[in-house]
C-alpha positions as CSV (number, residue, x, y, z in Angstrom):
1,X,-30.7,7.8,-8.1
2,X,-27.9,6.6,-10.3
3,X,-25.9,5.2,-7.4
4,X,-29.0,3.3,-6.1
5,X,-29.5,1.8,-9.6
6,X,-25.8,0.9,-9.8
7,X,-25.8,-0.9,-6.5
8,X,-29.0,-2.8,-7.5
9,X,-27.4,-3.9,-10.8
10,X,-24.3,-5.3,-9.0
11,X,-26.4,-7.3,-6.5
12,X,-28.7,-8.6,-9.3
13,X,-25.8,-9.7,-11.4
14,X,-24.1,-11.5,-8.5
15,X,-27.2,-13.3,-7.6
16,X,-27.9,-14.4,-11.2
17,X,-24.3,-15.3,-12.0
18,X,-25.0,-19.0,-11.5
19,X,-27.4,-19.1,-14.4
20,X,-25.0,-17.3,-16.8
21,X,-23.9,-19.3,-19.8
22,X,-20.3,-18.4,-19.5
23,X,-17.9,-18.7,-16.5
24,X,-16.0,-15.6,-15.4
25,X,-12.4,-16.4,-14.6
26,X,-10.3,-14.2,-12.3
27,X,-6.6,-15.0,-12.1
28,X,-4.7,-13.7,-9.0
29,X,-0.9,-13.6,-9.1
30,X,1.0,-12.9,-5.9
31,X,4.4,-11.4,-6.5
32,X,6.5,-13.2,-3.9
33,X,10.0,-14.1,-2.8
34,X,11.4,-17.5,-2.0
35,X,12.6,-16.8,1.6
36,X,11.5,-18.3,5.0
37,X,10.1,-14.8,5.8
38,X,8.1,-14.1,2.6
39,X,6.8,-17.6,1.7
40,X,4.3,-17.8,4.7
41,X,3.0,-14.4,3.9
42,X,2.3,-15.3,0.3
43,X,0.7,-18.6,1.3
44,X,-1.5,-16.9,3.8
45,X,-2.8,-14.4,1.2
46,X,-3.4,-17.3,-1.3
47,X,-5.3,-19.3,1.2
48,X,-7.4,-16.3,2.3
49,X,-8.5,-15.7,-1.3
50,X,-9.3,-19.4,-1.9
51,X,-11.3,-19.5,1.4
52,X,-13.3,-16.4,0.4
53,X,-14.0,-18.0,-3.0
54,X,-15.2,-21.3,-1.5
55,X,-17.4,-19.6,1.1
56,X,-18.8,-16.8,-0.9
57,X,-18.9,-17.9,-4.5
58,X,-20.1,-21.5,-4.3
59,X,-23.3,-21.0,-6.2
60,X,-21.8,-18.7,-8.9
61,X,-20.1,-19.2,-12.2
62,X,-16.9,-17.5,-11.0
63,X,-13.6,-19.4,-11.5
64,X,-11.0,-18.1,-9.1
65,X,-7.3,-19.1,-9.6
66,X,-4.4,-18.1,-7.4
67,X,-0.7,-18.5,-8.1
68,X,2.4,-17.6,-6.1
69,X,4.8,-16.3,-8.7
70,X,8.1,-17.7,-7.4
71,X,6.6,-21.2,-7.4
72,X,5.7,-21.1,-11.1
73,X,8.2,-18.9,-12.7
74,X,11.9,-19.7,-12.3
75,X,13.8,-16.8,-14.0
76,X,15.5,-13.7,-12.6
77,X,12.9,-11.1,-13.7
78,X,9.8,-13.0,-12.6
79,X,9.0,-10.1,-10.3
80,X,8.7,-7.7,-13.3
81,X,5.1,-7.6,-14.4
82,X,5.9,-6.8,-18.0
83,X,8.4,-9.6,-18.4
84,X,5.9,-12.2,-17.3
85,X,3.0,-11.1,-19.6
86,X,3.9,-13.5,-22.4
87,X,4.1,-16.4,-20.0
88,X,0.8,-15.4,-18.3
89,X,-0.9,-15.4,-21.7
90,X,0.5,-18.7,-22.8
91,X,0.5,-20.7,-19.6
92,X,-2.0,-19.2,-17.2
93,X,-4.9,-17.7,-19.2
94,X,-7.7,-20.1,-19.9
95,X,-10.8,-19.5,-22.0
96,X,-12.8,-18.2,-19.1
97,X,-10.1,-15.8,-17.7
98,X,-11.4,-12.2,-18.0
99,X,-9.3,-10.4,-15.3
100,X,-5.7,-10.8,-14.0
101,X,-5.1,-9.3,-10.6
102,X,-1.5,-8.7,-9.5
103,X,-0.9,-8.6,-5.8
104,X,2.0,-8.5,-3.3
105,X,2.3,-10.6,-0.2
106,X,0.9,-7.7,2.0
107,X,-2.1,-6.8,-0.2
108,X,-5.6,-7.1,1.3
109,X,-8.3,-8.5,-0.9
110,X,-12.1,-8.5,-0.3
111,X,-13.0,-10.9,-3.0
112,X,-16.7,-10.5,-3.4
113,X,-16.6,-6.7,-3.2
114,X,-13.9,-6.7,-5.9
115,X,-16.0,-8.8,-8.2
116,X,-18.9,-6.5,-7.6
117,X,-16.7,-3.7,-9.0
118,X,-15.4,-5.7,-11.9
119,X,-18.9,-6.5,-13.1
120,X,-19.1,-2.8,-14.0
121,X,-16.0,-3.1,-16.2
122,X,-15.5,-4.5,-19.7
123,X,-12.7,-7.1,-19.9
124,X,-12.5,-6.6,-23.7
125,X,-11.2,-3.1,-23.2
126,X,-7.5,-2.3,-22.6
127,X,-8.0,-1.7,-18.9
128,X,-5.5,-1.3,-16.0
129,X,-6.9,-0.4,-12.7
130,X,-5.1,0.5,-9.4
131,X,-4.4,3.3,-7.0
132,X,-2.7,6.0,-9.0
133,X,0.8,7.2,-8.0
134,X,2.5,10.3,-9.3
135,X,6.1,11.5,-9.0
136,X,7.0,14.9,-7.6
137,X,9.7,15.6,-10.1
138,X,11.5,13.8,-12.9
139,X,14.3,11.6,-11.5
140,X,16.7,8.8,-12.3
141,X,14.4,6.3,-10.6
142,X,12.0,6.8,-13.5
143,X,14.7,7.3,-16.1
144,X,13.7,11.0,-16.3
145,X,10.6,10.0,-18.2
146,X,8.4,13.0,-19.2
147,X,11.1,15.2,-17.7
148,X,9.4,18.4,-19.0
149,X,6.2,17.6,-17.2
150,X,6.5,14.4,-15.2
151,X,3.8,15.0,-12.5
152,X,0.8,14.3,-14.8
153,X,1.6,10.6,-15.5
154,X,-0.2,8.0,-13.4
155,X,1.4,4.7,-12.6
156,X,0.0,1.8,-10.4
157,X,0.7,0.9,-6.8
158,X,1.3,-2.8,-6.8
159,X,1.2,-3.1,-3.0
160,X,-2.5,-2.1,-3.3
161,X,-3.2,-4.5,-6.2
162,X,-3.4,-4.0,-9.9
163,X,-6.2,-5.3,-12.1
164,X,-5.6,-6.0,-15.8
165,X,-8.2,-6.9,-18.3
166,X,-7.7,-10.0,-20.4
167,X,-7.5,-7.8,-23.5
168,X,-4.7,-5.7,-22.1
169,X,-2.6,-8.7,-20.9
170,X,-2.9,-10.4,-24.3
171,X,-2.1,-7.1,-26.1
172,X,1.0,-6.5,-24.1
173,X,2.2,-10.0,-24.7
174,X,1.6,-9.7,-28.4
175,X,3.5,-6.4,-28.6
176,X,6.4,-8.0,-26.7
177,X,6.4,-10.9,-29.1
178,X,7.0,-8.5,-32.0
179,X,9.4,-6.1,-30.3
180,X,12.9,-6.4,-29.2
181,X,13.7,-5.9,-25.5
182,X,13.0,-2.4,-24.2
183,X,15.8,0.0,-24.9
184,X,16.0,0.8,-21.1
185,X,18.0,-2.1,-19.7
186,X,17.7,-1.2,-16.1
187,X,14.6,-2.2,-14.1
188,X,14.3,0.2,-11.2
189,X,10.6,1.0,-10.6
190,X,8.8,-1.7,-12.5
191,X,5.3,-0.3,-11.9
192,X,6.3,3.0,-13.5
193,X,8.2,1.3,-16.3
194,X,5.1,-0.9,-17.0
195,X,2.8,2.1,-17.2
196,X,5.3,3.9,-19.6
197,X,5.6,0.7,-21.7
198,X,1.8,0.5,-22.0
199,X,1.6,4.2,-22.8
200,X,4.2,4.0,-25.5
201,X,3.2,0.7,-27.1
202,X,-0.5,0.0,-26.6
203,X,-2.7,2.0,-28.9
204,X,-6.5,2.2,-29.0
205,X,-9.3,4.7,-29.7
206,X,-12.2,6.0,-27.8
207,X,-14.6,3.7,-29.5
208,X,-12.6,0.7,-28.3
209,X,-11.5,2.0,-24.9
210,X,-13.6,4.8,-23.7
211,X,-11.6,5.0,-20.4
212,X,-8.1,5.3,-21.9
213,X,-7.7,8.9,-20.8
214,X,-9.4,8.8,-17.4
215,X,-7.7,10.9,-14.8
216,X,-5.7,13.0,-17.2
217,X,-6.1,16.7,-17.7
218,X,-8.0,17.7,-20.8
219,X,-5.0,19.4,-22.3
220,X,-2.8,16.4,-21.8
221,X,-5.5,14.0,-23.1
222,X,-5.7,15.9,-26.4
223,X,-2.0,15.1,-26.8
224,X,-2.4,11.4,-26.1
225,X,-4.8,10.2,-28.8
226,X,-4.8,6.4,-29.0
227,X,-2.6,6.1,-25.9
228,X,-3.6,3.8,-23.0
229,X,-3.2,5.0,-19.4
230,X,-3.6,3.3,-16.1
231,X,-7.0,4.3,-14.5
232,X,-7.5,5.2,-10.9
233,X,-10.0,3.0,-9.1
234,X,-11.3,4.6,-6.0
235,X,-12.0,1.2,-4.4
236,X,-8.3,0.3,-4.6
237,X,-6.6,2.1,-1.7
238,X,-3.0,2.8,-0.6
239,X,-4.2,1.9,3.0
240,X,-7.4,0.6,4.6
241,X,-10.1,3.2,4.6
242,X,-10.3,2.8,8.3
243,X,-6.8,4.1,8.6
244,X,-7.2,7.0,6.2
245,X,-8.6,10.3,7.5
246,X,-11.6,11.6,5.6
247,X,-12.1,8.3,3.8
248,X,-14.2,6.4,6.3
249,X,-17.1,6.2,3.8
250,X,-15.0,4.7,1.0
251,X,-15.1,1.0,0.4
252,X,-11.6,-0.3,-0.2
253,X,-11.9,-3.7,-1.8
254,X,-8.1,-4.0,-2.1
255,X,-5.5,-2.1,-0.2
256,X,-1.8,-2.2,0.8
257,X,-0.9,-3.3,4.3
258,X,2.5,-3.0,6.1
259,X,4.7,-6.0,6.0
260,X,3.9,-8.3,8.9
261,X,6.9,-8.6,11.2
262,X,5.0,-10.0,14.2
263,X,7.0,-13.3,14.1
264,X,10.3,-11.6,13.7
265,X,12.9,-11.5,16.4
266,X,14.6,-8.1,16.4
267,X,18.4,-8.2,16.4
268,X,20.6,-5.8,18.4
269,X,22.9,-3.2,17.0
270,X,25.9,-5.0,18.6
271,X,25.2,-8.0,16.2
272,X,25.8,-5.8,13.1
273,X,29.1,-4.6,11.6
274,X,28.8,-1.5,9.5
275,X,31.3,-0.9,6.7
276,X,31.1,2.7,5.3
277,X,32.7,3.4,1.9
278,X,34.3,6.8,1.8
279,X,37.3,8.7,0.3
280,X,39.5,11.6,1.1
281,X,37.4,14.0,-0.8
282,X,34.4,13.5,1.5
283,X,36.0,13.0,4.9
284,X,35.0,16.5,6.1
285,X,31.8,16.8,4.1
286,X,29.9,13.5,4.7
287,X,31.5,11.5,7.5
288,X,30.5,14.1,10.2
289,X,26.9,13.7,9.2
290,X,27.0,9.9,9.7
291,X,28.7,10.4,13.1
292,X,26.1,12.9,14.2
293,X,23.2,10.6,13.2
294,X,23.0,6.9,12.9
295,X,26.8,6.4,13.6
296,X,26.4,7.2,17.3
297,X,24.0,4.3,17.9
298,X,25.9,1.4,16.4
299,X,28.5,-0.7,18.2
300,X,30.8,-1.7,15.3
301,X,31.4,0.9,12.5
302,X,34.4,1.4,10.3
303,X,35.1,4.0,7.7
304,X,37.1,2.6,4.7
305,X,39.0,5.1,2.6
306,X,41.8,5.5,0.1
307,X,43.8,7.4,2.7
308,X,44.7,7.2,6.4
309,X,42.9,9.8,8.4
310,X,43.4,9.5,12.2
311,X,40.8,12.1,12.9
312,X,38.0,9.9,11.8
313,X,39.7,7.4,12.0
314,X,39.7,5.6,8.6
315,X,40.7,2.0,7.7
316,X,43.1,2.2,4.7
317,X,42.1,0.0,1.8
318,X,45.2,0.4,-0.3
319,X,42.9,0.9,-3.3
320,X,43.0,4.2,-5.1
321,X,39.7,5.9,-5.4
322,X,37.9,5.9,-8.8
323,X,35.2,8.3,-9.9
324,X,32.8,5.5,-10.9
325,X,32.3,1.8,-10.1
326,X,34.4,1.2,-7.0
327,X,34.5,-2.6,-7.7
328,X,38.0,-3.3,-6.4
329,X,37.5,-1.0,-3.5
330,X,34.3,-2.6,-2.4
331,X,35.7,-6.2,-2.6
332,X,38.7,-5.1,-0.5
333,X,36.3,-3.5,2.1
334,X,34.3,-6.7,2.3
335,X,37.5,-8.7,2.8
336,X,38.9,-6.4,5.5
337,X,35.6,-6.2,7.3
338,X,35.1,-10.0,7.2
339,X,38.6,-10.5,8.6
340,X,37.9,-8.1,11.5
341,X,34.5,-9.6,12.2
342,X,36.1,-13.1,12.5
343,X,38.7,-11.7,14.9
344,X,36.1,-10.0,17.0
345,X,33.9,-13.1,17.1
346,X,36.8,-15.3,18.1
347,X,37.4,-13.2,21.1
348,X,33.7,-13.4,22.1
349,X,33.7,-17.2,21.7
350,X,36.5,-17.4,24.3
351,X,34.2,-15.6,26.8
352,X,30.9,-17.5,26.9
353,X,28.9,-14.7,28.6
354,X,29.7,-12.5,25.6
355,X,28.3,-14.8,23.0
356,X,25.1,-12.8,22.6
357,X,27.3,-10.0,21.3
358,X,28.5,-12.1,18.4
359,X,28.4,-10.3,15.0
360,X,26.1,-12.0,12.6
361,X,25.5,-9.3,9.9
362,X,27.6,-7.0,7.7
363,X,26.0,-3.9,6.3
364,X,27.7,-2.0,3.5
365,X,26.8,1.7,3.2
366,X,28.0,4.7,1.4
367,X,29.2,7.8,3.2
368,X,26.0,9.6,2.0
369,X,23.7,6.9,3.2
370,X,21.3,7.6,6.1
371,X,20.1,4.6,8.1
372,X,17.5,3.9,10.7
373,X,19.2,1.4,13.0
374,X,15.9,0.3,14.8
375,X,14.1,-0.3,11.5
376,X,17.1,-2.2,10.2
377,X,17.3,-4.4,13.3
378,X,13.6,-5.2,13.1
379,X,13.9,-6.3,9.5
380,X,17.0,-8.4,9.9
381,X,15.2,-10.2,12.7
382,X,12.9,-11.7,10.0
383,X,15.8,-13.7,8.5
384,X,18.0,-16.4,9.7
385,X,21.6,-15.1,9.8
386,X,22.9,-18.6,9.2
387,X,21.4,-18.6,5.7
388,X,22.9,-16.8,2.7
389,X,21.2,-13.4,2.9
390,X,21.7,-10.6,0.3
391,X,19.2,-7.9,1.2
392,X,18.3,-4.3,0.1
393,X,16.6,-2.4,-2.7
394,X,16.5,-4.6,-5.8
395,X,17.2,-3.4,-9.3
396,X,17.2,-5.6,-12.4
397,X,19.4,-5.5,-15.5
398,X,17.7,-6.7,-18.7
399,X,14.4,-8.6,-18.3
400,X,15.2,-11.8,-20.2
401,X,18.9,-12.7,-20.1
402,X,20.0,-10.4,-17.2
403,X,20.3,-10.5,-13.5
404,X,19.1,-8.8,-10.3
405,X,21.3,-6.9,-7.8
406,X,21.0,-4.8,-4.7
407,X,21.7,-1.1,-5.4
408,X,24.4,-0.2,-3.0
409,X,23.6,3.4,-2.1
410,X,20.6,2.4,-0.1
411,X,22.7,-0.1,1.9
412,X,23.4,-3.8,1.5
413,X,22.7,-6.2,4.3
414,X,24.7,-9.5,4.2
415,X,24.9,-12.6,6.3
416,X,28.4,-13.7,7.1
417,X,28.0,-16.9,5.1
418,X,27.1,-14.9,2.0
419,X,30.1,-12.6,2.5
420,X,32.4,-15.6,2.9
421,X,31.2,-17.1,-0.4
422,X,31.4,-13.8,-2.2
423,X,35.0,-12.9,-1.3
424,X,36.2,-16.4,-2.1
425,X,34.5,-16.4,-5.6
426,X,34.2,-12.8,-6.8
427,X,36.8,-10.8,-8.7
428,X,36.7,-7.5,-10.6
429,X,37.6,-7.3,-14.3
430,X,38.5,-3.6,-13.8
431,X,38.8,-1.5,-10.6
432,X,36.1,0.9,-11.8
433,X,33.5,-1.8,-12.6
434,X,30.1,-1.2,-11.0
435,X,30.4,-2.7,-7.6
436,X,26.8,-3.4,-6.9
437,X,26.2,-4.9,-10.3
438,X,29.2,-7.2,-9.9
439,X,28.0,-8.4,-6.5
440,X,24.6,-9.2,-8.2
441,X,26.4,-11.2,-10.9
442,X,28.5,-13.0,-8.4
443,X,25.7,-13.9,-6.1
444,X,23.6,-15.0,-9.0
445,X,26.4,-17.4,-10.0
446,X,26.6,-18.6,-6.4
447,X,22.8,-19.1,-6.4
448,X,22.4,-16.7,-3.5
449,X,19.0,-15.0,-4.2
450,X,18.4,-11.2,-4.1
451,X,16.0,-10.3,-1.3
452,X,14.1,-7.1,-2.0
453,X,12.8,-4.8,0.7
454,X,10.9,-1.6,0.0
455,X,12.3,-0.1,3.2
456,X,15.7,0.5,1.6
457,X,16.0,3.5,-0.7
458,X,18.7,4.3,-3.2
459,X,17.5,7.9,-3.6
460,X,16.1,10.8,-1.5
461,X,12.7,10.9,0.1
462,X,11.3,13.2,-2.6
463,X,12.1,10.6,-5.2
464,X,9.6,8.1,-3.8
465,X,5.7,8.3,-3.6
466,X,4.5,9.3,-0.2
467,X,2.2,6.2,-0.2
468,X,5.3,4.0,-0.3
469,X,7.2,5.8,2.4
470,X,4.2,5.9,4.8
471,X,3.5,2.1,4.5
472,X,6.6,0.6,6.0
473,X,9.0,2.6,8.1
474,X,12.1,3.5,5.9
475,X,15.4,1.9,6.7
476,X,17.6,4.1,4.4
477,X,17.9,7.1,2.1
478,X,20.8,7.9,-0.1
479,X,22.3,11.1,-1.7
480,X,23.0,14.4,0.1
481,X,22.5,16.7,-3.0
482,X,19.6,19.2,-3.0
483,X,18.6,18.0,0.4
484,X,19.4,18.7,4.1
485,X,20.5,15.2,5.3
486,X,20.1,16.3,9.0
487,X,16.6,17.4,8.3
488,X,15.8,14.1,6.5
489,X,17.2,12.2,9.5
490,X,15.2,14.3,11.9
491,X,12.0,13.7,10.0
492,X,12.2,10.0,9.4
493,X,14.7,8.4,11.8
494,X,15.5,10.5,14.8
495,X,12.7,9.6,17.2
496,X,13.2,5.8,17.0
497,X,16.9,6.2,17.0
498,X,16.9,8.3,20.2
499,X,14.7,5.8,21.8
500,X,17.1,3.0,21.0
501,X,20.1,5.0,22.1
502,X,18.4,5.7,25.4
503,X,17.9,2.0,25.9
504,X,21.5,1.3,25.0
505,X,22.7,3.9,27.5
506,X,20.4,2.6,30.2
507,X,21.6,-0.9,29.7
508,X,25.2,0.2,30.0
509,X,24.5,1.8,33.3
510,X,23.1,-1.5,34.8
């Protein structure tokens, strides 16, 4: 009976919205990237929401506004929800805005159905709604937050959409106005970091925010008096309900979709040069794993080391190994690889039938990085290799005055024009400086943008939510500790890799 009354109330409120005395504003923000691949995806989502509003809400008092973030915010951390809150409050909220909905380019939105759900919510409460994610164990990706008991803490899945009440947006912005920058300078998983920031800084009580503790075990809730937590919304889904077993009766008004690559032209392994960073210490421990997995599929692979080892064989860098940083070593690897690529391409240019084998990409990987070559080839086909491309898993360093960089363990994909600019400009202050962060600084100074892909992973599979790993096929994982790398490869990469290897072998026989 309660459900019937609830549905009737929603329909009645929607039908009578046009006679309400106050407009209800809903602001949609699409977290986007300024690339030839991502821009059309963001524009398509924006246009879809606007078309739904025009066709379905013409006789209501709803005011729907949609912005693509990279078009309105021009600073390095525009992709970090927390860092944009003060600007959203000051520049984008108008007097009618009651809800702010954060999306990504691949989020699906059923506008009218979403509004039917939001009618049942109170925008004056400190409310954050999304699909809830949980971590399996405390890890560096989440700065070891709640390390004694990390699995209880819910954080939002932005790919599926996040809904913020006006009250929460303005409260976060107000707190940020009065506090110095967060004491954790690294931005790794910004959704988790946002949830932790809200939990640590936004306080309320049951009288003001009766849903603050929703989804938390009673014992935990008693220890979080006046704390605000993200709330799971059953109508916001990690995938379409039609794709989720056992959820066919669930109405998903927003959900995450895989990135659309239908217009991408897959590149071939022969067009990619792989540079693997290694050292004498790991020649016998790690390199054989690469050779037994993704290394057997690629055409061009070199192992760069601090010593000559003819058994592998390695390419000698002339740079002593350091325990941390590897800045000088990485720059030397990029210079050596770029020189060899140019030599190989010059030979191909002298034989016109071989031009299709030209190397257009350089991928930098560690000796404990597992790669899916088919998934990498598919993603690289979404970008123009003649442009300056700097691609991988994005981290940030400080949200206001800092910069973005691709964390190197998950693999760094570079176009040759980007490599050429980098090695001409970039220099290490010290050999042990952090190589991936230095590349980020240098590319920032060269105005080469960081391009983020959720398919690259700096850490192991267990360090990521299963919803994220099941959405887009992974390209990489990193770290061999507390994990069987061969088992990881077998689970995530082997089937597609074997299929590609068979095609390569069949082609060679023709």
